[in-house]
C-alpha positions as CSV (number, residue, x, y, z in Angstrom):
1,M,0.0,0.3,0.0
2,A,1.3,3.6,-0.9
3,N,1.5,6.6,1.2
4,K,0.9,4.8,4.6
5,I,2.5,5.7,7.9
6,Y,2.1,3.3,10.7
7,W,2.7,4.0,14.3
8,S,3.2,1.9,17.1
9,C,5.0,1.3,20.6
10,E,6.6,-1.0,22.8
11,N,7.1,-0.5,26.8
12,V,6.0,3.4,26.2
13,E,3.1,4.9,25.7
14,M,2.3,6.6,22.4
15,P,3.6,10.4,22.1
16,P,0.8,13.0,22.2
17,L,1.3,14.4,18.5
18,D,-1.4,15.4,15.8
19,Y,-0.4,12.6,13.6
20,I,-2.4,13.7,10.9
21,L,-0.4,16.9,10.8
22,V,2.8,14.9,11.3
23,E,1.8,12.7,8.4
24,R,1.2,15.5,5.9
25,W,4.3,17.3,7.1
26,I,6.4,14.2,6.3
27,M,4.9,13.8,2.8
28,A,5.9,17.4,2.3
29,V,9.5,17.0,3.6
30,A,9.5,13.9,1.3
31,A,8.4,16.0,-1.7
32,D,10.7,18.7,-1.1
33,Y,13.6,16.2,-1.9
34,G,12.0,14.9,-4.8
35,K,10.3,11.9,-3.2
36,T,6.9,10.1,-2.4
37,C,6.2,8.1,0.8
38,G,5.6,4.4,0.4
39,E,4.9,2.5,3.8
40,L,6.7,4.0,6.7
41,G,6.5,2.4,10.3
42,Y,7.5,4.0,13.3
43,L,8.1,2.2,16.3
44,F,8.1,4.2,19.7
45,C,10.2,2.4,22.4
46,D,12.5,2.4,25.7
47,D,16.4,2.4,25.6
48,E,16.4,-1.3,26.3
49,K,14.7,-2.1,23.1
50,I,16.9,0.1,21.0
51,I,19.9,-0.9,22.2
52,A,18.6,-4.4,21.5
53,A,18.1,-3.5,18.1
54,N,21.3,-1.8,17.7
55,R,23.0,-5.0,18.6
56,E,21.3,-7.5,16.6
57,F,21.0,-5.7,13.3
58,L,24.1,-3.1,13.4
59,N,26.4,-4.7,15.8
60,H,26.5,-1.4,17.8
61,D,26.5,-1.4,21.5
62,Y,25.2,2.0,22.3
63,Y,22.0,3.7,22.9
64,T,20.8,6.0,20.2
65,D,17.5,8.0,19.4
66,I,16.7,6.6,16.2
67,I,17.5,3.5,14.3
68,T,16.4,4.0,10.4
69,F,16.0,0.7,8.1
70,D,15.9,2.0,4.5
71,Y,13.6,-0.2,1.9
72,S,13.3,2.7,-0.6
73,K,13.3,1.8,-4.3
74,G,13.7,4.8,-6.7
75,K,11.8,8.0,-5.9
76,K,9.8,6.3,-3.2
77,I,10.7,6.1,0.2
78,S,9.9,3.2,2.6
79,G,11.3,1.9,5.6
80,D,11.3,1.3,9.4
81,M,12.3,3.6,12.1
82,I,12.9,2.7,15.9
83,I,12.8,5.7,18.0
84,S,13.7,5.5,21.9
85,L,11.6,8.0,23.6
86,E,13.9,7.7,26.6
87,T,16.9,9.0,24.6
88,V,14.7,11.7,22.9
89,R,13.9,13.1,26.3
90,S,17.4,13.1,27.6
91,N,18.5,14.4,24.4
92,A,16.0,17.3,24.9
93,D,17.0,18.1,28.2
94,L,20.8,18.0,27.0
95,F,20.2,20.4,24.3
96,R,17.6,22.3,26.4
97,Q,15.1,22.0,23.6
98,P,10.9,21.2,24.2
99,Y,10.6,17.5,24.1
100,E,8.0,17.6,21.2
101,C,10.3,19.7,19.3
102,E,13.3,17.1,19.7
103,L,10.7,14.2,18.9
104,L,9.8,15.8,16.0
105,R,13.2,16.3,14.8
106,V,14.0,12.7,15.3
107,I,10.8,11.6,13.3
108,I,11.8,13.8,10.5
109,H,15.8,12.8,10.9
110,G,14.5,9.0,9.7
111,V,12.8,10.5,6.9
112,L,15.8,12.7,6.0
113,H,18.0,9.3,5.8
114,L,15.5,7.7,3.4
115,C,15.6,10.9,1.3
116,G,19.6,10.3,0.9
117,I,20.9,12.9,3.6
118,N,23.7,11.2,5.7
119,D,25.0,12.2,8.7
120,K,28.3,10.0,9.3
121,G,30.8,11.4,7.1
122,E,33.1,15.0,6.9
123,G,30.4,18.0,7.2
124,E,27.6,15.6,6.8
125,R,26.2,16.4,10.6
126,E,25.7,20.2,9.6
127,I,24.1,19.5,6.5
128,M,21.7,17.2,8.3
129,E,21.1,19.8,11.0
130,Q,20.3,22.1,8.6
131,C,17.6,19.9,6.9
132,E,16.2,19.1,9.9
133,D,15.9,22.8,10.7
134,K,14.3,23.4,7.5
135,A,11.8,20.8,8.1
136,L,10.7,21.7,11.6
137,R,10.2,25.5,10.2
138,L,7.7,23.7,7.5
139,Y,6.0,21.7,10.5
140,N,5.7,25.1,12.3
141,E,4.1,26.7,9.2
142,L,1.7,23.5,8.3
143,S,0.6,23.8,12.0
144,D,-0.3,27.7,11.7
145,E,-2.6,26.6,8.9
């Protein structure tokens, strides 16, 4: 099925977001990069679930806020994203950001990866942050409509 975004949670409660607005935003951001949305799955979880996934699938032994699995083909983005709400909250405190803003940043971070934006190489982190900031401005514009 095309244009379907799935939301689920494990060991945490679903975050209180306007999911209709968030889905419109995700599709608008993808369109900004010349992409359309296929199936996107989001799993909100705790730190223990994300470190287990990090170890199992990526052989990484550390906590993270998001893991993105990319199944995109051509211009249609598809993937699964696992988001630790505990790490998102810790990062929100660390960066002195409202929790919802940090959560939205992480949600769109996964989409930006699916659109081809990377953050591991030289100078890529700054580019990713600029793309996240641009996407968050778009979210604010959409929420004001």
